[in-house]
C-alpha positions in Angstrom: 13.3 -76.8 90.2 16.9 -76.2 91.6 17.0 -79.7 93.0 13.7 -80.0 94.8 13.0 -83.4 93.2 12.6 -86.3 95.6 15.8 -87.8 94.5 18.0 -84.9 95.5 16.2 -83.3 98.5 19.2 -84.0 100.6 22.9 -84.3 99.7 24.8 -87.4 100.9 25.8 -87.4 104.6 29.2 -88.9 103.8 31.8 -86.4 102.9 33.5 -88.8 100.5 30.5 -89.9 98.5 31.9 -88.8 95.2 29.7 -91.1 93.1 26.5 -89.3 94.2 28.2 -85.9 93.6 28.9 -86.8 90.0 25.3 -87.9 89.4 23.9 -84.5 90.6 23.0 -82.3 87.7 24.3 -78.7 87.4 21.0 -77.2 88.7 21.4 -79.1 92.0 25.1 -78.4 92.3 24.7 -74.7 92.1 21.8 -74.6 94.6 22.8 -72.4 97.6 22.8 -75.2 100.2 25.3 -77.2 98.0 27.6 -74.4 97.2 27.7 -73.3 100.9 28.4 -76.8 102.0 31.2 -77.2 99.3 32.8 -73.9 100.5 32.8 -75.0 104.1 34.3 -78.4 103.3 37.0 -76.7 101.2 37.9 -74.4 104.0 38.3 -77.5 106.2 40.6 -79.1 103.7 38.2 -81.9 102.9 37.9 -81.1 99.2 38.8 -78.5 96.5 36.4 -76.3 94.6 35.8 -76.5 90.8 36.6 -72.7 90.6 35.2 -72.4 87.0 31.9 -73.9 85.9 28.2 -73.6 86.3 28.2 -72.1 89.8 30.2 -69.1 88.7 27.7 -66.3 89.3 29.2 -64.1 86.6 28.9 -66.7 83.9 32.1 -65.5 82.3 34.9 -66.7 84.5 35.1 -63.6 86.7 33.8 -65.4 89.8 34.3 -68.6 91.7 32.3 -71.8 91.1 31.7 -73.4 94.5 31.3 -76.9 93.3 33.0 -79.7 95.2 35.8 -81.7 93.5 38.2 -84.3 95.0 41.5 -83.2 96.6 43.5 -85.6 94.5 44.0 -85.1 90.7 41.8 -87.5 88.8 41.7 -89.0 85.3 38.8 -89.2 83.0 37.4 -92.6 82.0 38.9 -92.0 78.5 42.3 -91.3 79.9 42.2 -94.4 82.1 41.2 -96.6 79.2 43.9 -95.2 76.9 46.6 -95.5 79.5 48.6 -98.7 79.1 49.1 -101.0 82.0 52.4 -100.2 83.9 55.0 -102.8 82.8 58.5 -103.7 83.6 61.3 -103.7 81.0 58.9 -104.1 78.1 57.2 -107.2 79.4 53.5 -107.6 80.3 54.2 -108.2 83.9 53.7 -105.4 86.4 55.8 -104.9 89.5 53.8 -107.2 91.7 54.3 -110.1 89.3 58.0 -109.4 88.8 60.0 -112.5 89.9 62.7 -112.0 92.5 65.5 -113.1 90.1 64.4 -110.6 87.4 64.0 -107.8 90.1 67.6 -108.5 91.3 68.8 -108.5 87.7 67.3 -105.0 87.3 69.1 -103.8 90.5 72.4 -105.1 89.1 71.6 -103.2 85.9 71.0 -100.1 88.0 74.4 -100.5 89.6 73.4 -101.8 93.1 76.2 -103.9 94.7 75.6 -107.6 95.0 76.2 -107.6 98.7 73.5 -105.0 99.2 71.0 -107.0 97.1 71.5 -110.1 99.2 70.5 -108.2 102.3 67.1 -107.3 100.8 63.8 -109.2 101.1 61.6 -109.8 98.1 59.4 -106.7 98.7 62.4 -104.6 99.6 63.9 -105.5 96.2 60.7 -104.6 94.4 60.5 -101.3 96.3 64.1 -100.4 95.4 63.3 -101.2 91.7 60.4 -98.9 91.8 62.4 -96.1 93.6 65.4 -96.3 91.3 63.2 -96.5 88.1 61.3 -93.4 89.2 64.4 -91.4 89.8 65.8 -92.4 86.4 62.4 -91.6 84.7 62.5 -88.1 86.2 66.1 -87.8 85.0 64.8 -88.4 81.5 66.1 -91.9 80.8 64.0 -93.6 78.2 62.0 -96.7 79.1 62.1 -96.0 82.8 58.6 -94.5 82.9 57.1 -97.9 82.2 57.5 -99.1 85.7 58.1 -95.8 87.6 55.7 -94.2 90.1 54.4 -90.7 89.6 54.1 -90.2 85.8 51.3 -87.7 86.4 51.9 -84.6 88.4 51.9 -85.1 92.2 49.2 -84.0 94.7 51.5 -81.2 95.9 51.8 -79.9 92.3 48.0 -80.2 91.9 47.4 -78.2 95.1 49.9 -75.5 94.0 48.1 -75.1 90.6 44.8 -74.9 92.4 46.1 -72.0 94.6 47.5 -70.2 91.6 44.1 -70.5 89.8 42.3 -69.2 92.9 44.6 -66.2 93.0 44.1 -65.5 89.3 40.4 -65.5 89.6 40.5 -63.3 92.8 42.8 -60.8 91.1 40.5 -60.7 88.0 37.4 -60.3 90.2 39.1 -57.5 92.1 39.9 -55.6 88.9 36.4 -56.0 87.6 34.7 -54.8 90.8 37.1 -51.9 91.2 36.8 -50.7 87.6 35.0 -47.4 87.0 34.1 -48.3 83.5 30.3 -48.1 82.8 29.1 -51.2 81.1 25.9 -51.4 79.1 24.3 -54.1 77.0 23.7 -53.8 73.3 20.0 -54.4 73.9 19.8 -51.4 76.3 21.7 -49.1 73.8 19.5 -50.2 70.9 16.3 -49.5 73.0 17.5 -46.0 74.0 18.4 -45.2 70.4 15.0 -46.2 69.1 13.3 -44.2 71.8 15.4 -41.1 70.9 14.6 -41.5 67.2 10.8 -41.8 67.9 10.8 -38.5 69.9 12.8 -36.7 67.3 10.4 -37.9 64.5 7.4 -36.8 66.6 8.9 -33.4 67.1 9.5 -32.9 63.4 6.0 -33.9 62.5 4.5 -31.4 65.0 6.7 -28.6 63.6 5.5 -29.4 60.1 1.9 -29.3 61.3 2.4 -25.9 62.9 4.2 -24.6 59.8 1.3 -25.8 57.7 -1.1 -23.9 60.1 -2.8 -27.0 61.3 -5.4 -26.5 64.1 -4.5 -27.3 67.7 -7.0 -30.1 67.7 -5.3 -31.8 64.8 -1.9 -31.5 66.5 -3.4 -32.9 69.7 -5.0 -35.8 67.8 -1.7 -36.7 66.1 0.3 -36.6 69.4 -2.0 -39.1 71.1 -2.3 -41.5 68.2 
């Protein structure tokens, strides 16, 4: 019923109500009022579009699927469950539970001068640990990714990939729409072939009747059978 059920007559008023968006089935998501709303919100920078999916009118990846998705990259439930808790130097403690002495020891290991360490408050020490470990993780040092920030690609990279995918679909759609190739379905071709065969067979039968000197009434009777 394209979402006419009582539960989904109206979409949520809040722009960030992602939970309700996930509960909506595909039939409701592709309804015109939802795809229009998703497109308008995307143009305002409030969300991104799914691009490929059930709302693609071509059904084969040659159009855009105007279904709303969050701006930020997200992890599936399975990925979140399989991802180990971020730890520090192989222990079970995360950065918030890292003691000040251990954090200072890490800074010394990273080569931070003792006089600089003494000037830092506890949370400044923790912040420097996070910053330095992130830099070292990006440089490819083993073990640093356990307590670094940004293991997954950043929002900026996510946005860039999104723009590239939009351009790819647009270029593909443009090529398809500008193509002069005549497309036909197998079903249509099969139907035309069967029709041509029937006419050809009927013509042969009439010729045989005439050759055998059948009467005109017999020919007419056969033709209208």
